[in-house]
N, C-alpha and C positions, 0 to 999 in steps of 0.2 A: 278464366271463368267469365261468362258474359253477363250483362245486365238483364237481357231478355233474349229468348230464343224463339225462332219461328214456330217451333212445335207447341208453344204456349198459346198460339192464336189459331183460330179456325182457318182452314184453307178457303180462299175466296173463289167462287165460281166464275167471277169476272176477272180475267187475266190481268188487266191493268191495275185493279185494286190489289191483287196478290203481289204483283211486282212492286207496287208502291209500299206496301207493308214490309216486304222483305228489305227494300232499300232503307226504310226508316229504322228497322231493327239493326241493320248494319251500322248506320250512322250513330245510333244511340250507343252501341257497343264500342265503336271507335272513340266516341267522346269519353266514355268511362275509362277506357285504357289510357287515352291521352291525359285525362285528369289525374289518374293515379301516377303516371310518369311525371306530370307537372309537380305534383305534391312531393315527389322524390327528387326533384330537380334533374330529371333525366331527359327532358324534352324542352324545346323552344316553345314558350307560351303562344307564339304566333300560330303554331300548328293546331293547338287546342282552340284558339279563337276562330280560326278559319273553319274548323269542323263545326263549331257551335253556330256560326253564321250560316253554314250549309244546312244545318238542321232547321233553323228558323225559316229559311226560304223554303225548304222541303215541306215543312208542315203546312205552311200557308198555301203552297201550290197543291198539296195533297188534298186539303179540305176544299179548296176552290174547285178542283177537278171533280170530286165526288158531288159537290153541290150542283155543278153544271149538269151532270148526268141525272141527278135526282129531279131537277127542274124539267129537263128535256123530256123525261119519261114519266112525269107527274107522280113521283113517288109519294104515296099517301102519308107517310110519316116524316115528310121533309122538314116541317117546322121543328119537330122534336130533335131530329138528327142535326139540323143546323144549329139549334140552341146548344147542343152538346159541344159542337165545334167552337161556337162563339165563346163558351165558358172556358174551354181549354185555351183558346187564343188569348183571352183576357189574362189568364194566369201566366201564360208564356210571355206576354207583353210586360206584365208586372215584373216578373223575374228578370227579364232582359233590361228593363229600365233600372232596376235595383243594381244589377251588375254594372251597367254603363255609368250610372251616377256615382257608385262607390269605388269603381275600378277593382272590385273584389270578385274574381272569377268564380268563387265558390257560390255566389248568389245564383248563378245560372247552372253550374254543375250540380248543385244540390237539387234544383228543380228537375233537371234532366234525370237524375237518379231516382226521382219519385214517380216519373211518368210510366214506367212499365205496368204498374198495377192498373192505371187508368186505361192504357192502351189495350191490355188483355181484355178487360171488361168491355170496353167500347167495341173492339173488333168482334168479340164473340157474341155480344148481345145486340149490337146496333148495325155494324157493317155487314155481318153475315146475311141477315134478312134483306138488307139493301142490295147486296151483291146478287143474291138469288132473284130478287125482283127485277133488277136491271137486266140480267141475262135473259130472263123470260121475255121482257119487253123488246130487247134488241133482236132476239130470235123471231118474235112475232112481227117486228118491223121488216126483217129481211125476207120473211115468207110472203108478206103482203106487198113488199117492195115496190 
């Protein structure tokens, strides 16, 4: 069973956003599986740590990419969208620092396991209109080219 499924989030009209969300869902599910295996002493903790590190990098790149596109195409709700990203990143940074300071991997895996609810809400209410806006602007740009 997965932590989150692609079917829980809206399909993005902008292909790059869709691919990013699909990749993130896969990473989250991989972390959950590795965390379960780690708790059962079935896996090397290095695999779990590497996947968590991949997730942290992915999230930061994901948000930065969306924010670049929103700025480029003057997305009207940029400030609200960026604030949502900033708040999530602050929580991620806190969980990461707690994990690294305590050397207790559950500090970060517990955070990861709580993120699907936020992701579904964010994608379905914030990213969907952003994606639709960006696609229209990109199409308009290519027509007027």
